[in-house]
N, CA, C and O atoms as a CHARMM CRD file, in Angstrom:
* protein
*
  240
    1    1 UNK  N    -22.57000  -1.95700 -37.00500 PROA 1      0.00000
    2    1 UNK  CA   -21.26100  -2.40300 -37.43300 PROA 1      0.00000
    3    1 UNK  C    -20.90200  -3.65100 -36.62400 PROA 1      0.00000
    4    1 UNK  O    -20.97800  -3.64800 -35.39600 PROA 1      0.00000
    5    2 UNK  N    -20.52300  -4.68600 -37.30600 PROA 2      0.00000
    6    2 UNK  CA   -20.17600  -5.91700 -36.60200 PROA 2      0.00000
    7    2 UNK  C    -18.74800  -5.83400 -36.04700 PROA 2      0.00000
    8    2 UNK  O    -17.98700  -4.93200 -36.39600 PROA 2      0.00000
    9    3 UNK  N    -18.40400  -6.77300 -35.19400 PROA 3      0.00000
   10    3 UNK  CA   -17.11800  -6.76300 -34.49700 PROA 3      0.00000
   11    3 UNK  C    -15.95100  -6.86000 -35.46700 PROA 3      0.00000
   12    3 UNK  O    -14.95600  -6.15400 -35.30500 PROA 3      0.00000
   13    4 UNK  N    -16.05500  -7.71900 -36.46500 PROA 4      0.00000
   14    4 UNK  CA   -14.96300  -7.88600 -37.42000 PROA 4      0.00000
   15    4 UNK  C    -14.64400  -6.58100 -38.13400 PROA 4      0.00000
   16    4 UNK  O    -13.48000  -6.20000 -38.24900 PROA 4      0.00000
   17    5 UNK  N    -15.65900  -5.90700 -38.60600 PROA 5      0.00000
   18    5 UNK  CA   -15.44000  -4.65000 -39.33000 PROA 5      0.00000
   19    5 UNK  C    -14.82400  -3.59300 -38.42800 PROA 5      0.00000
   20    5 UNK  O    -13.95300  -2.83800 -38.86100 PROA 5      0.00000
   21    6 UNK  N    -15.27000  -3.53500 -37.17500 PROA 6      0.00000
   22    6 UNK  CA   -14.71500  -2.56700 -36.23700 PROA 6      0.00000
   23    6 UNK  C    -13.23800  -2.85900 -35.97300 PROA 6      0.00000
   24    6 UNK  O    -12.40800  -1.95200 -36.02300 PROA 6      0.00000
   25    7 UNK  N    -12.91000  -4.11600 -35.69200 PROA 7      0.00000
   26    7 UNK  CA   -11.52500  -4.47700 -35.43200 PROA 7      0.00000
   27    7 UNK  C    -10.65200  -4.27800 -36.66300 PROA 7      0.00000
   28    7 UNK  O     -9.49700  -3.86800 -36.54800 PROA 7      0.00000
   29    8 UNK  N    -11.19500  -4.56400 -37.83000 PROA 8      0.00000
   30    8 UNK  CA   -10.44900  -4.37300 -39.07000 PROA 8      0.00000
   31    8 UNK  C    -10.15700  -2.90000 -39.30300 PROA 8      0.00000
   32    8 UNK  O     -9.06300  -2.53800 -39.73500 PROA 8      0.00000
   33    9 UNK  N    -11.12700  -2.06200 -39.01900 PROA 9      0.00000
   34    9 UNK  CA   -10.94300  -0.62300 -39.19500 PROA 9      0.00000
   35    9 UNK  C     -9.89400  -0.08600 -38.21300 PROA 9      0.00000
   36    9 UNK  O     -9.07400   0.75300 -38.58600 PROA 9      0.00000
   37   10 UNK  N     -9.91500  -0.55800 -36.97700 PROA 10     0.00000
   38   10 UNK  CA    -8.92400  -0.14100 -35.98200 PROA 10     0.00000
   39   10 UNK  C     -7.53700  -0.61800 -36.39000 PROA 10     0.00000
   40   10 UNK  O     -6.57200   0.14100 -36.30600 PROA 10     0.00000
   41   11 UNK  N     -7.42900  -1.86500 -36.83000 PROA 11     0.00000
   42   11 UNK  CA    -6.13300  -2.41300 -37.22100 PROA 11     0.00000
   43   11 UNK  C     -5.57600  -1.69300 -38.43900 PROA 11     0.00000
   44   11 UNK  O     -4.36400  -1.49800 -38.53300 PROA 11     0.00000
   45   12 UNK  N     -6.41500  -1.30000 -39.35600 PROA 12     0.00000
   46   12 UNK  CA    -5.96000  -0.62200 -40.56600 PROA 12     0.00000
   47   12 UNK  C     -5.45100   0.78600 -40.29700 PROA 12     0.00000
   48   12 UNK  O     -4.64700   1.30500 -41.07100 PROA 12     0.00000
   49   13 UNK  N     -5.90000   1.41300 -39.22100 PROA 13     0.00000
   50   13 UNK  CA    -5.49600   2.79200 -38.98700 PROA 13     0.00000
   51   13 UNK  C     -4.62200   2.93800 -37.74900 PROA 13     0.00000
   52   13 UNK  O     -3.44600   3.28200 -37.86400 PROA 13     0.00000
   53   14 UNK  N     -5.17300   2.68400 -36.57800 PROA 14     0.00000
   54   14 UNK  CA    -4.46400   2.98600 -35.33200 PROA 14     0.00000
   55   14 UNK  C     -3.32400   2.02000 -35.04200 PROA 14     0.00000
   56   14 UNK  O     -2.26700   2.44000 -34.57200 PROA 14     0.00000
   57   15 UNK  N     -3.51700   0.75200 -35.30900 PROA 15     0.00000
   58   15 UNK  CA    -2.44200  -0.20900 -35.05200 PROA 15     0.00000
   59   15 UNK  C     -1.29300   0.01900 -36.03800 PROA 15     0.00000
   60   15 UNK  O     -0.12500  -0.09000 -35.66500 PROA 15     0.00000
   61   16 UNK  N     -1.61300   0.32900 -37.27000 PROA 16     0.00000
   62   16 UNK  CA    -0.57500   0.65700 -38.24000 PROA 16     0.00000
   63   16 UNK  C      0.21200   1.88400 -37.78800 PROA 16     0.00000
   64   16 UNK  O      1.43900   1.90300 -37.88900 PROA 16     0.00000
   65   17 UNK  N     -0.47100   2.88800 -37.30000 PROA 17     0.00000
   66   17 UNK  CA     0.19400   4.08300 -36.79400 PROA 17     0.00000
   67   17 UNK  C      1.06000   3.75600 -35.57900 PROA 17     0.00000
   68   17 UNK  O      2.17800   4.26000 -35.46800 PROA 17     0.00000
   69   18 UNK  N      0.56300   2.92300 -34.67200 PROA 18     0.00000
   70   18 UNK  CA     1.33000   2.54800 -33.48500 PROA 18     0.00000
   71   18 UNK  C      2.58200   1.76200 -33.86400 PROA 18     0.00000
   72   18 UNK  O      3.64600   1.99900 -33.29300 PROA 18     0.00000
   73   19 UNK  N      2.48200   0.84300 -34.80300 PROA 19     0.00000
   74   19 UNK  CA     3.64300   0.07400 -35.23200 PROA 19     0.00000
   75   19 UNK  C      4.66300   0.95600 -35.95400 PROA 19     0.00000
   76   19 UNK  O      5.86700   0.74500 -35.81200 PROA 19     0.00000
   77   20 UNK  N      4.20900   1.91600 -36.70500 PROA 20     0.00000
   78   20 UNK  CA     5.11300   2.84500 -37.37400 PROA 20     0.00000
   79   20 UNK  C      5.86100   3.69000 -36.35300 PROA 20     0.00000
   80   20 UNK  O      7.06700   3.89900 -36.48700 PROA 20     0.00000
   81   21 UNK  N      5.16300   4.17500 -35.33900 PROA 21     0.00000
   82   21 UNK  CA     5.80900   4.96100 -34.28600 PROA 21     0.00000
   83   21 UNK  C      6.80800   4.09800 -33.51800 PROA 21     0.00000
   84   21 UNK  O      7.88700   4.57300 -33.16200 PROA 21     0.00000
   85   22 UNK  N      6.46500   2.84300 -33.26200 PROA 22     0.00000
   86   22 UNK  CA     7.38600   1.92300 -32.59300 PROA 22     0.00000
   87   22 UNK  C      8.64100   1.71400 -33.43800 PROA 22     0.00000
   88   22 UNK  O      9.74900   1.71400 -32.90100 PROA 22     0.00000
   89   23 UNK  N      8.49000   1.54000 -34.73400 PROA 23     0.00000
   90   23 UNK  CA     9.61700   1.36500 -35.63800 PROA 23     0.00000
   91   23 UNK  C     10.52400   2.59700 -35.63300 PROA 23     0.00000
   92   23 UNK  O     11.74400   2.46600 -35.53800 PROA 23     0.00000
   93   24 UNK  N      9.94900   3.76400 -35.73200 PROA 24     0.00000
   94   24 UNK  CA    10.73200   5.00500 -35.71200 PROA 24     0.00000
   95   24 UNK  C     11.45000   5.13600 -34.37600 PROA 24     0.00000
   96   24 UNK  O     12.59900   5.57500 -34.33200 PROA 24     0.00000
   97   25 UNK  N     10.78600   4.76100 -33.28800 PROA 25     0.00000
   98   25 UNK  CA    11.42400   4.80000 -31.97300 PROA 25     0.00000
   99   25 UNK  C     12.62100   3.86800 -31.89500 PROA 25     0.00000
  100   25 UNK  O     13.64500   4.23200 -31.31700 PROA 25     0.00000
  101   26 UNK  N     12.51500   2.67100 -32.46700 PROA 26     0.00000
  102   26 UNK  CA    13.64000   1.72900 -32.48800 PROA 26     0.00000
  103   26 UNK  C     14.80300   2.27300 -33.29800 PROA 26     0.00000
  104   26 UNK  O     15.95700   2.12400 -32.89400 PROA 26     0.00000
  105   27 UNK  N     14.52800   2.89100 -34.41900 PROA 27     0.00000
  106   27 UNK  CA    15.58900   3.45600 -35.25000 PROA 27     0.00000
  107   27 UNK  C     16.27400   4.60600 -34.51700 PROA 27     0.00000
  108   27 UNK  O     17.50100   4.70200 -34.52400 PROA 27     0.00000
  109   28 UNK  N     15.50100   5.46300 -33.89300 PROA 28     0.00000
  110   28 UNK  CA    16.07900   6.58800 -33.15100 PROA 28     0.00000
  111   28 UNK  C     16.91400   6.06000 -31.98700 PROA 28     0.00000
  112   28 UNK  O     17.99800   6.58300 -31.72500 PROA 28     0.00000
  113   29 UNK  N     16.43100   5.03000 -31.28100 PROA 29     0.00000
  114   29 UNK  CA    17.17400   4.45700 -30.15700 PROA 29     0.00000
  115   29 UNK  C     18.48700   3.83400 -30.62900 PROA 29     0.00000
  116   29 UNK  O     19.50500   3.95800 -29.94800 PROA 29     0.00000
  117   30 UNK  N     18.47900   3.17600 -31.76300 PROA 30     0.00000
  118   30 UNK  CA    19.69200   2.53200 -32.26100 PROA 30     0.00000
  119   30 UNK  C     20.73700   3.55300 -32.70400 PROA 30     0.00000
  120   30 UNK  O     21.93500   3.29600 -32.58500 PROA 30     0.00000
  121   31 UNK  N     20.31000   4.68800 -33.20600 PROA 31     0.00000
  122   31 UNK  CA    21.24300   5.70300 -33.70200 PROA 31     0.00000
  123   31 UNK  C     21.39300   6.87800 -32.74600 PROA 31     0.00000
  124   31 UNK  O     21.81000   7.96000 -33.15900 PROA 31     0.00000
  125   32 UNK  N     21.06100   6.68400 -31.48300 PROA 32     0.00000
  126   32 UNK  CA    21.19400   7.77600 -30.51400 PROA 32     0.00000
  127   32 UNK  C     22.66900   8.11800 -30.33600 PROA 32     0.00000
  128   32 UNK  O     23.52700   7.26600 -30.56800 PROA 32     0.00000
  129   33 UNK  N     22.98200   9.34500 -29.92900 PROA 33     0.00000
  130   33 UNK  CA    24.37300   9.78200 -29.85900 PROA 33     0.00000
  131   33 UNK  C     25.24500   8.94900 -28.91800 PROA 33     0.00000
  132   33 UNK  O     26.41800   8.73700 -29.22600 PROA 33     0.00000
  133   34 UNK  N     24.73500   8.47500 -27.80500 PROA 34     0.00000
  134   34 UNK  CA    25.56200   7.76100 -26.84500 PROA 34     0.00000
  135   34 UNK  C     25.80000   6.30600 -27.16600 PROA 34     0.00000
  136   34 UNK  O     26.50500   5.62900 -26.41700 PROA 34     0.00000
  137   35 UNK  N     25.24600   5.80100 -28.23900 PROA 35     0.00000
  138   35 UNK  CA    25.33900   4.36700 -28.51400 PROA 35     0.00000
  139   35 UNK  C     26.53200   3.98100 -29.37900 PROA 35     0.00000
  140   35 UNK  O     26.74600   2.79400 -29.62300 PROA 35     0.00000
  141   36 UNK  N     27.29900   4.93100 -29.84100 PROA 36     0.00000
  142   36 UNK  CA    28.41600   4.62600 -30.73500 PROA 36     0.00000
  143   36 UNK  C     29.44300   3.72000 -30.05200 PROA 36     0.00000
  144   36 UNK  O     29.93100   2.76900 -30.66100 PROA 36     0.00000
  145   37 UNK  N     29.76800   4.00800 -28.80200 PROA 37     0.00000
  146   37 UNK  CA    30.75800   3.19000 -28.09000 PROA 37     0.00000
  147   37 UNK  C     30.24000   1.76900 -27.87200 PROA 37     0.00000
  148   37 UNK  O     31.00200   0.80700 -27.97600 PROA 37     0.00000
  149   38 UNK  N     28.96600   1.63700 -27.57500 PROA 38     0.00000
  150   38 UNK  CA    28.37500   0.31100 -27.36700 PROA 38     0.00000
  151   38 UNK  C     28.42200  -0.48900 -28.66000 PROA 38     0.00000
  152   38 UNK  O     28.80200  -1.66000 -28.65200 PROA 38     0.00000
  153   39 UNK  N     28.04700   0.12200 -29.75000 PROA 39     0.00000
  154   39 UNK  CA    28.04900  -0.57300 -31.03800 PROA 39     0.00000
  155   39 UNK  C     29.46500  -0.94900 -31.46200 PROA 39     0.00000
  156   39 UNK  O     29.67900  -2.02500 -32.02100 PROA 39     0.00000
  157   40 UNK  N     30.42000  -0.08300 -31.20500 PROA 40     0.00000
  158   40 UNK  CA    31.81000  -0.37900 -31.55900 PROA 40     0.00000
  159   40 UNK  C     32.32900  -1.54700 -30.72300 PROA 40     0.00000
  160   40 UNK  O     33.02400  -2.41900 -31.24500 PROA 40     0.00000
  161   41 UNK  N     31.99900  -1.57200 -29.43200 PROA 41     0.00000
  162   41 UNK  CA    32.42500  -2.66500 -28.56500 PROA 41     0.00000
  163   41 UNK  C     31.80800  -3.99100 -29.01300 PROA 41     0.00000
  164   41 UNK  O     32.49200  -5.01400 -29.03700 PROA 41     0.00000
  165   42 UNK  N     30.54200  -3.98100 -29.36100 PROA 42     0.00000
  166   42 UNK  CA    29.87500  -5.19900 -29.82000 PROA 42     0.00000
  167   42 UNK  C     30.45500  -5.65700 -31.15500 PROA 42     0.00000
  168   42 UNK  O     30.58900  -6.85900 -31.38500 PROA 42     0.00000
  169   43 UNK  N     30.79800  -4.73400 -32.02600 PROA 43     0.00000
  170   43 UNK  CA    31.36000  -5.09900 -33.32800 PROA 43     0.00000
  171   43 UNK  C     32.73600  -5.73400 -33.18800 PROA 43     0.00000
  172   43 UNK  O     33.14500  -6.50500 -34.05600 PROA 43     0.00000
  173   44 UNK  N     33.45800  -5.42900 -32.11700 PROA 44     0.00000
  174   44 UNK  CA    34.80600  -5.97000 -31.91700 PROA 44     0.00000
  175   44 UNK  C     34.82900  -7.31200 -31.19100 PROA 44     0.00000
  176   44 UNK  O     35.91300  -7.85200 -30.97000 PROA 44     0.00000
  177   45 UNK  N     33.70500  -7.86300 -30.81800 PROA 45     0.00000
  178   45 UNK  CA    33.66200  -9.12900 -30.08500 PROA 45     0.00000
  179   45 UNK  C     34.41300 -10.24900 -30.80600 PROA 45     0.00000
  180   45 UNK  O     35.15900 -10.96700 -30.14000 PROA 45     0.00000
  181   46 UNK  N     34.27000 -10.44800 -32.10600 PROA 46     0.00000
  182   46 UNK  CA    34.99000 -11.55700 -32.74500 PROA 46     0.00000
  183   46 UNK  C     36.51000 -11.42000 -32.70100 PROA 46     0.00000
  184   46 UNK  O     37.21500 -12.41300 -32.87500 PROA 46     0.00000
  185   47 UNK  N     37.02300 -10.22900 -32.47600 PROA 47     0.00000
  186   47 UNK  CA    38.46300  -9.99800 -32.51700 PROA 47     0.00000
  187   47 UNK  C     39.10800  -9.86500 -31.14100 PROA 47     0.00000
  188   47 UNK  O     40.29900  -9.56600 -31.05500 PROA 47     0.00000
  189   48 UNK  N     38.36100 -10.07600 -30.07400 PROA 48     0.00000
  190   48 UNK  CA    38.89700  -9.86300 -28.72900 PROA 48     0.00000
  191   48 UNK  C     40.03800 -10.81400 -28.40600 PROA 48     0.00000
  192   48 UNK  O     41.02900 -10.40100 -27.80300 PROA 48     0.00000
  193   49 UNK  N     39.91900 -12.05600 -28.78700 PROA 49     0.00000
  194   49 UNK  CA    40.93800 -13.05400 -28.45900 PROA 49     0.00000
  195   49 UNK  C     41.60900 -13.53000 -29.74400 PROA 49     0.00000
  196   49 UNK  O     41.74100 -14.73000 -29.98200 PROA 49     0.00000
  197   50 UNK  N     42.02300 -12.58500 -30.55300 PROA 50     0.00000
  198   50 UNK  CA    42.62600 -12.90200 -31.83300 PROA 50     0.00000
  199   50 UNK  C     44.00200 -13.55100 -31.66900 PROA 50     0.00000
  200   50 UNK  O     44.35900 -14.43100 -32.45200 PROA 50     0.00000
  201   51 UNK  N     44.78200 -13.13300 -30.66500 PROA 51     0.00000
  202   51 UNK  CA    46.12900 -13.63900 -30.45200 PROA 51     0.00000
  203   51 UNK  C     46.17500 -14.96400 -29.70700 PROA 51     0.00000
  204   51 UNK  O     47.03000 -15.80700 -29.97900 PROA 51     0.00000
  205   52 UNK  N     45.25600 -15.14500 -28.76800 PROA 52     0.00000
  206   52 UNK  CA    45.25000 -16.35600 -27.95400 PROA 52     0.00000
  207   52 UNK  C     43.82300 -16.65900 -27.52400 PROA 52     0.00000
  208   52 UNK  O     42.97300 -15.76800 -27.53000 PROA 52     0.00000
  209   53 UNK  N     43.54800 -17.90900 -27.15200 PROA 53     0.00000
  210   53 UNK  CA    42.20400 -18.23700 -26.67600 PROA 53     0.00000
  211   53 UNK  C     41.91700 -17.57400 -25.33800 PROA 53     0.00000
  212   53 UNK  O     42.83500 -17.19900 -24.60800 PROA 53     0.00000
  213   54 UNK  N     40.67400 -17.43700 -25.03700 PROA 54     0.00000
  214   54 UNK  CA    40.29200 -16.86200 -23.75300 PROA 54     0.00000
  215   54 UNK  C     40.69000 -17.80300 -22.63300 PROA 54     0.00000
  216   54 UNK  O     40.54100 -19.01800 -22.75900 PROA 54     0.00000
  217   55 UNK  N     41.19800 -17.25100 -21.53100 PROA 55     0.00000
  218   55 UNK  CA    41.58000 -18.03700 -20.37100 PROA 55     0.00000
  219   55 UNK  C     40.36000 -18.27500 -19.50100 PROA 55     0.00000
  220   55 UNK  O     39.43100 -17.46700 -19.51300 PROA 55     0.00000
  221   56 UNK  N     40.34200 -19.37600 -18.73800 PROA 56     0.00000
  222   56 UNK  CA    39.20200 -19.63000 -17.84300 PROA 56     0.00000
  223   56 UNK  C     39.03800 -18.47200 -16.85300 PROA 56     0.00000
  224   56 UNK  O     40.00200 -18.03500 -16.22500 PROA 56     0.00000
  225   57 UNK  N     37.82100 -17.99400 -16.72900 PROA 57     0.00000
  226   57 UNK  CA    37.53300 -16.90300 -15.83300 PROA 57     0.00000
  227   57 UNK  C     37.77800 -15.52900 -16.41600 PROA 57     0.00000
  228   57 UNK  O     37.46200 -14.52900 -15.77200 PROA 57     0.00000
  229   58 UNK  N     38.32300 -15.44900 -17.59400 PROA 58     0.00000
  230   58 UNK  CA    38.58800 -14.16600 -18.23600 PROA 58     0.00000
  231   58 UNK  C     37.29400 -13.62000 -18.80600 PROA 58     0.00000
  232   58 UNK  O     36.46200 -14.36400 -19.32500 PROA 58     0.00000
  233   59 UNK  N     37.13800 -12.31600 -18.70100 PROA 59     0.00000
  234   59 UNK  CA    35.93400 -11.69100 -19.22000 PROA 59     0.00000
  235   59 UNK  C     35.85400 -11.89300 -20.72400 PROA 59     0.00000
  236   59 UNK  O     36.83300 -11.73400 -21.45400 PROA 59     0.00000
  237   60 UNK  N     34.66100 -12.24400 -21.15600 PROA 60     0.00000
  238   60 UNK  CA    34.45300 -12.52600 -22.58200 PROA 60     0.00000
  239   60 UNK  C     34.13600 -11.27800 -23.32600 PROA 60     0.00000
  240   60 UNK  O     33.92900 -11.31800 -24.53900 PROA 60     0.00000
């Protein structure tokens, strides 16, 4: 078996499986129970200084 065929066979099976597991891990991490507050805080960033501009030195 030549090198190309071996690498192609590995990429078609094991690398595909590894990338799928990585994808599932990312989805699980994004929807974990403790992340709701973080996501809500990030979603509110555009509205933080709705009434007035941010002052120098003020937390963004």
